N, C-alpha and C positions, 0 to 999 in steps of 0.2 A: 409104421411102414420104413422098411429101409431106405438110410440115403445115400444115391452117392457121388461119384466124387465129379461129376459138377452140380454140387447140391441143393438137386434138386433130386422129390424121391424114383422110389426104379421106374416105377408104372405111372408116371409125368413121364423122366423121362423112355419111357420105351414106346411109348402110344407116341408120344411127340420125330422118334424118333421111322417110327410108322407112317407117320401120314407124309414127313417127310420125300422119303425111298417112295410112298403110292405117288402124292406128290413132280415127280421125275422122275418117275418113273414112265409118269402116266405126260410126262412133257416131249420122252423121249417119243413115246408111240406116235407123235404124230410124224413125225418121220416114217416113220414106217410105217401109217398108212396110205401117206407123198410116192412111197419105193412102189407099195402097188397097189396102188394104181397106176400109174407114168411107167408098171412093166404090163399091166390089165390084169392081174391078177386079183378080179373086187371080192370073189370065195376071201381069202387070203385077209387083204382089206380089211371086210368086214368082221373081220376074228377078231384086229388088233385093235378096232372101235372095242367089240365088244371089251377086250383085256383093258383097255382103258377108262370101259364104260366103272370097271368094274374095282380099278383103282382109283377114281374118283371116289366111285359109293363108300370104299376103305378107309378111302382122306377123310371120307367128310364124315363119318361113323367116328373117327375117333378127333375129330373137333366137338360134334356130340360128347364123348369123352373126359375131353378137355376142360367142355365150357361146366359141364357138370358140378368137377374138379376145383373147383374151381382159376381157370388154369385160361379160361378167355372168353375176352367179350364179345360184345355185339360189331364194334369195328373189328375186329380180329372175323369176323363175320366169309364163309365164301359170295362169294358174289353169284346172279343171278344168273343162267346163262352161261356162265365165262367156262371151258371145259378146258 
């Protein structure tokens, strides 16, 4: 595997990047849901919740791949019920 400038192989770096961006976006979407609910736009809030759930699933899948590659431990597992 090629090793990038970070010292990590490219695939690991890519998975960490996707995981980070998915988690960051999920955090931001929480505000979008609140904004939509405050505006009385429940259909839009539900859309943002769906997008947030998709990003959460994406981050979890990255975590599983990283664990399989030897880059994760049980101590880094996502917490149950955390959104």
